[in-house]
N, C-alpha and C positions, 0 to 999 in steps of 0.2 A: 766231410772235407773242410779244412780250415779256409778262412777267407783269403783270397789272393791279395797279396800286398801290392799296393799301388806304387809303381816305380816312378822315379823322378824323370827319367828319360821317356820319350815317346817311342813305343815299340808297337804302335797300333797299325793294323793292316786292313785293307778293304779288298773286296772282289765283287764283280758283277756275277750274281748267282743264277741269272736267267740268260738264255741264249741271246746273242747279239742280233740286232735287227729291230724292226718295228713290231711293237706289241702293245696290248692294252696296259700292262703293268710290267715294270722292271724292278728287280729286287737287288739292292746293294747291301752286302753284309760287311760289318765292321767289328773287329775284336782287338783287344789289347789288355794288358794289365792296368793300363790307364787309358782313358779317353780324353783327348785334348779339351780343356775347359772351354776354349773358344767355340768348339763344335757343339758342346753341351749348351752353351749360351745361345748359339744360333738356333738350336732345336728347343730351347726353353725347357731344359731337362736338368734335374739333379742327378749326380752320380749314382744315387741310391734308388732313383725312380724305376719302377717296374710296372710293365703293362703296355697297352697299346694307346698311342696318342696321335691325334690329327694335328699336323703342323703345315703351315705355309712357309716353304723354304725359298728365301730370296736368292735368285741366281743373278746373271748379269743385269739385264734390263727388264726382267720379268720374274715371276715366282711360280712355283708349282705346289699344289696341295697334295700332301703326302701322308701316308701312314708310317709311323715310327714305332717299331717294336723294341722295347728295352728290356735286357736281361742282365741285371747286375751280377758281378762275381759273388760267390762261386757257382750260383745256380744257373748255369748256361751250358750250351753245347761244348764250348771250349774250356769252361772253367774260369774264363776271364770275363771282363765286361764285354757284352755283345749287343750291338745295335743292328737292326735291319731297317733300311729306308725303302718303302714301297712307293716309287714315284711312277708317273706315267711313262709308257714305254716308247716315247718318241726318241730316236737316236740323238737328237740335238739336246733334249732334256737330260738324257743319261750322261752324255759327254760333259755337259756343264756341271752336273751333280758331281761327277768324278773330279772335275777340275777344282771344284770347291774343296773336296777332300784333300786333294794334292796341296792346296793352299794352306791347309792346316797341318801339313807335314806327315800325313798318313800315307803309307807306302802300299803299293799294290801287292797283293798276296801271290805267292807262287802256288802251283798246283798242289792240292792236298794240305795246304798249310793250316787251314782251320781244323781238319781232322787230326793232323799231327800234334797241334797244341792240345786238343782234346785228349789224345793219348798221353802226352807228356804230363798233363795235369790229372791223369788217372780218372778221366771221365768215361773213357771207353777202353776196352782191351784191344790188343793188336789184331786178334781174330775178328772182332767186331768191326774194326776200322777197315780191314780188307773185305769183309762181307758187304759193307756199305758200298765200296767201290764196284765190286762185281755186281751188286744189285742194280746200281745205276747203269752199268754197261749191258745188263741183260736186255735181249732184243725181243723176247716174247714171254708168254706166260709159262711155257715149259722151262725156260731158263730159271725163272723165279721159283717155280716148284722145286727144281733140282737143287737150288741154292738154299731152300728154306731152313734145313737143319743147321747149315752154316750161318745163315743170317740171324737166326734166333739164338745163337750161342750154344747150341747143343753139343757141337764138336768140342768147343773150348771147355765146357763143363766136364765132359768125359775125359779130356786130356788132363784137366785139373785133378780129377778123382784118381787117375793113374799116378800122377805126380805125388799126391799126398800119400799114397800107399808106398811108393818108392822112398819118399822122404822118411817115413817112419822106419822102414827097413834100414836105410842108410844111418840114421841116428843110432839104432841098435848095433849095427856093424862097427861104426866108428867108436862107440863106447867100449865095445868088446876089444877093439884093436888098441885103444889108447889107455884104457883103464882096466885091463884084464886082471890085474892083481888086487883091485879094489873090491871091497864087499858090496854086495847088492847089485853088481853088474851081471845081467843075465847073458848066458852064452847061447848062441844059435848054432846048431849043428849044420854041417854042410848041406845035407839033404833038405833041411828046412829052408835054408837060404835059396837053394835052387828052386824049390817049390813056390816060394813067394815071388821070385823073379819070373818064373814061368806063368804064374797067374796074371801078373802085370803085362807080360809079353802077349798072352792070349787076348786080353782086353784091347791092347794096341793093334794087334793083327786084325781083330774084328773091325776096328775103326777103318783101317786101311782097306779092308775087304768091301766095306759099305760106301766108301768115298773114292773119288777119283779126281785127279787135278783137272781143273778147267783151264784150257789153254786159250789162245786168242779167240775171244768171242766173235770178232769181226770175221776172222778166217773160217770159223765154224759156220757162218751164215752167208757165205759168198758163193754165188753160182757163176761160172765162166762159160760163155758161149764160144766155141772154137770150131774150126772147119775150113774147107777149101774156099777160095774167093768165089763170089757171084752165086752163092747158093741160098742167099736170103738171110744171112745171120743178123744183119743190121735191121732188116724189116721185122724179123722175129723179136729182136731186142725191143724195138719201138712198140710192138704189140704187147709184149709183157709189161713194159713200164707205162703203157697207155699215154705215150708222149713221143713226138718226133724229135728225139734227142740225137740219134745217130744219123749221119748222112747216108742216104740210099742212092746208089748209082750202079749202072751196068758196067762201068769201067773197073777192071780188076785193080786191087790195091788202093781203093778209095779210103778204106779204114787204115790209118797208119798208126794210130795210138789207141790205147785201151779207153773205152767210153764206159763210165760207171753211173749207175742210178740206183738209189735205194727205194724199194717198194715194200708194201705190206701185203702178205698173202694169208688170209684167214688168221690175222693176229700175229703172224710170224714175219719179222722184219728181215729182209734179205737184200744184199747188194748184188745186182746183176751186172756182169761185165761183158761188153761186146769187144771182140778182138779182131786183129788183122787176119786176113785169109792166109792159110798155110799152103804154099806151093813152091816148086823149084824154079830156077831160072829167074830169080827176082833181082831188082836193083838194090843198091846199098841202102836206100831209104826204106824199101819194103822189108829188107832183111832186118832192119832195126825194129820195125813194127812186129815182125814175126817173133823175134826174140822177146819182145814185151808180152806177146800172147802166151808164150810158154811160161814166162815169169809169173803172169797172172794166175796160172794154174797152181802155183806153189801155195800149199796151205788152204786151198779152196775146199769148201764143203762138197760141192757138186760141180762136175764138168759136163757140159752138154755139147756133144759132137753133132753138127748140123750139116746135112748134105741135101742135094736135090736128087730125084729118082735116078738120074744118069750116073751118079757117083756112089750109090749105096752098094754096088757090087764089089767095090774095092775092099781092101783089108780092114777089118773092124779095129778101130783104135781102142785103147784102154781108157774108156771114159765111163761115167755113171749112166748117162742117158744118151740114146741114139735117136735123133730126130730126122725124119725124111720130110723136107719142106717142099713146097710148090706142088702138092698133090692135086691142086685145082687144074694144073696144066697136064697132068698125067693120070686121068681118072681111072684108066684101065690097068695101070701099072700094079703089079703084085707087091704088097708090102712085106718085106722079109720079117721073119720072127725076130722079136727084140727091138724093132724100130717103132717109133711113134709117128704116125702120119699126121702132118699139120699143113695148114696154108696160112702163112703170115699175112697174105693179101686178104683172104676172106675171114680168117679167124677159125676155120675148121680145125678141129682137133686140139685147139688151144686149151680147152677145159681139161682134157686128159693129161696134157703136159703139165698144167698147174697142179693137178691132183698128185702126179708123180713127184713133183718138186716138194709139195707140202709133206708127203709121206716120208721122203728122205731127209727133210729138215727136222722133223720131230725127234726130240731126244728120247733116249731109252726110258721106259717106265721104271720107277723105283731106283733110279740112278741119282746119287747125291754127289754134289760137287764141292770142292774147296779150292783154295788158292794153290798154285804150284809150290810156293814156299812152304806152306804148312804141310802139304802132302810129302814134300821132300824131307822135312824134319821128322815126320812120323816114320818114314822108311829108314832114315839114318838111326833113329832111336831103336828100331827093331833090330837092325844089324848089330848095334852095340850090345843090346841085351841078349842077343842070340849067341854071342861069342862064348864058347865053352872052354873052360880051362881046368886042368887037373893038376896044376902046379902046386908046390908047397905053399906059395903065396896066394892061394885061392881067395882068402878073405880080403887081402889088399886089392887084388885085381877086380874082384866083384864090387868092392866099394867104389873103385875108380870108374868102372863101367856104369854103375848107377848114377854117379855124379854127371857123367857125360850125357846119359839119357835124360836126366833131369834138366840140364841146360837146354837141350833140344826141345823138350816138351814145354818148358816154361816160355820159350820163345814163341810158342803157338798162341798163348792166351794173354801174355803180358810182359814178363821181365825181359827186356831187350835194350842193350845200351850201345849197340853198334851204330853210330850216327850215319855212316856211309850206307849201311843196309836200310836204315830207316828212311833216308832220303830216297833211295831207290823204290821203296814201297809206296811212299806217299806222292811221289812225283807222277805216278800213274793216275792220280785222282783228277777230277775236273777242278778248274779254277773256281773258287767259291765254296769248295766242300772240304 
């Protein structure tokens, strides 16, 4: 790749790449076709300097000793000049460091802007960019395993191979259509064209068979506790999250809003939701809480219906797990088939409930995931290539179908010039990536 030309105008951006809050170290990333000279002077760096440097950066009335990583263009993640400032993670220091960058006219990056620049500068393909995003969003080891082929570029390489085969066929077809009277132009019979298309179609169908779209990762790993009032839902919630987050009371309707807490069960990250009790004859305020309870169920990976022994005889709801709470108060009560007996008060049976949660959260073995956009493009390409025609203009229509399929496939691994769609892809990224 040729060196990036240094622009006269400042188009440099920055982003805090580490989570907000107090930490040992905070990382601020900076990139642009040019880095303001005043900032380079402040850091005692030359534009061409490459490496790791220890620098004491002067802030308002104090200074902070930092590590500065310098990656001159074009050999950086973005293909532009890129700096990383590793300062101490005191929120005051971070705020003052950002204020210093603002003073130099450097603007805050939008979500995914670093990766978008990397893509536009041909440092990464579009499939690689999306795989980075999904890899960051992965909530457990199983997610990362399922994304491995996508993250390593295997899918993009296979799509590229199919594209090259189709391009070769298209060149021959177009030569045949445009220069049929010329010497040296080879003719393809209809059966041969169909055979070549079917071979590419088979390869693409195998891709679709082996991959599936990964939808909302957060929704996939969300468990919602639901049930009648006063059956111990909030107590069970507090047990699961090992913290007194939800208010516990004998008064019906205490929980009015959805209470959320993220926990980790054997390496699996899961958001547990405590909801308002479901009952009839409620007030307008309670009704709002109940509506939020049902809304929380939308897209949840697991729903947990909780009752006490007095309510389990009612109609079984359509939920994933049935939990009979307060078994410590009803030791002689028979536990119906399909119900998990627990005591939120004593912890009895909680290990069984956790095991059931973990089992249901685990992803399928040998399942590979990709982004919704890429999976959709593969399905559209299959539909285009599967269209059969016996018209007299078979050759023209076949050439057009191949062109359409090529556009869809190339959008998987690289060629994409729709700015609106690109923005939609990259805005899902974290700020600083």
